[in-house]
N, C-alpha and C positions, 0 to 999 in steps of 0.2 A: 655466381657466374655473371660476367659482364654481358652486355647486350650483343657485342660483336661475336662472342663465343656462341650465343644462342642462334644467331644468324648462320654461323658456320655449320651447325648440326642439322639444318633443315634438309629433309628429303621429300617432304610432302607439303603441298600448298592446298589449303581449302579456303574458298571464297564465298561470300554472300554476293548477290548481284546488285539489287537496288541500294544505293547509297555507297557502294564500293566501286563497282564498274560503271555506275551511273551517278548522276548528281541528285537523285531522288525526285527529279521532275518527270511528270507524265504529261504528255500531250494527248488529249482526248479528242478523237475525231468525231464527226457527226454521227458516224455509224457505231460509235462506242469502242473503237479500236484504241488501245493504249500504246503509244509510241515512246521510245526511250532513245537517248543518244549514249554512245559508248566511245571511249577514248581509243584512237588507233594505236597509240604508243603502248597502252595497256595490252592491247591485242598482240602487238609485236613481241612484247616480253613474254606473254603467256605462250605463244607459239615457240619461242626460243626455249622456254622451260620444258615444254612437251618434247621437243627435239633432243634435249639433253637428258631425258629419261626421268625427270621428276614426276612423282605422283601428283596429279592435279584433280581436284574434286570441287564441284560447285554444289552448294546446298542453299536453295532459295525458296522463299514462299511464293514467288511469282511463277507464272505458267506460260510466259510469252514464247510462242513458237519461233519468233524472229530471233530472240536472244539465244534460244537453244540451238538454232541453225548456225548462228554466228560462232558460238562456242565450238560446235562440232567442226566447222570449217577451220578453226584454229587448232584442232586436234584433241580437244577435250572430249573424253568419252564417258566419264563418271559425272553425270549431271542428275542431281536430285531436285526436281522442280515440284512446286505445289506443296512444299513441306511445311506443316504446321509445327511439328516437333523436331527441331533441328538436332537436338541431343540424340534422339533415337537414330536418325539418319547417320549422324557422325559415328555412333557406336557400331552400327552395321558396317559402315565403310571401313573403319579401323580393323574390326574383327575379320571381315571377309578378305582383307589384304594382309593381315598379320603385321600391322604397322606399329611402330613405337610412337606413342603420343608425344614424347619429348622431342621427336624429330619433325613435329607438325607445326606449321605456321598457319594460323587461322586469322583471316581479316574479315571483320564485321563492323557494323556501324550502329546497330540499334538493339533494343532489349531482347528480341528473339535470338540474337547471337551470343548473348551473355553466358548462358549455361555451357556452351561449347568452349568459349574462350577461357573459362576457368579450368579446363582440363588439358589444354594443349601446351606444348613446350614454349611456343612464342605467339601469344595473342597480340594482334595488331589491329589498328583502326586508322581511318582517314582523319584528318584534322577537324572535320565537321561532324564527327560521331556524337551520339548523345553522351551526357556526362557519366552515366552508369557504365557504359562501355569503355570510356576513357579511363575510368578508375581501375579496371582490370587489365587494360592493355599494357604490355611491357614496352611496346613501341608505338608511338603515334606519328604517322607520316606527316610531314609538313604540308602535304598535298591533300586536297579535298577529294571526296568521292566523285568519280567521273572525270577527274583532272590529273590522273597519273599516279595515284597512290598504289595501284596494283604494280605498275612498272617499278615504282620506288622499291617495294619490298622484294620483288623477284630479282631485280638488278643487284641489290645489296647482297642477297644470298649467293647469286651466281658469281659476282665479283670476288667475294670472300672465299669461294670455293674454286676460284680460277677457271670458271666456265663461261665467263662473259668477255670474250675477245671481240674486237671489231671485225666485221666481216667485209 
């Protein structure tokens, strides 16, 4: 199957946060708070996907309440935070929603994402992912983490499915 056919089948998006929605940089304040930046265009695409009825899930090792609040404001309700074993969280999510793994796009950037990426229909990563993840990815976005890679994959899926019209 060619890559465009894989994009056309997607009904579920699962994303990591750090290195995908962010550029992997943490700003550490004097009080120990960890601050991240996120791309607004990624957020716009995520909200559009939610509005169109796609299943959206976040599986992250991070626990940032600010990130969780932002995702909730965008309409994401399935957020697994503070997860050490992403594979178990993935399996729980897929089973609880009776989803077809072949219709799942997972975007990750580092080794904790690798086990899940091996099981989904369309494993993707940003252009600055670690080599091990790039080896398993069927699609490597030309964009880096935190620089629009989330928008890239969501827009591709929605355009191929005729759900991305200008508003």
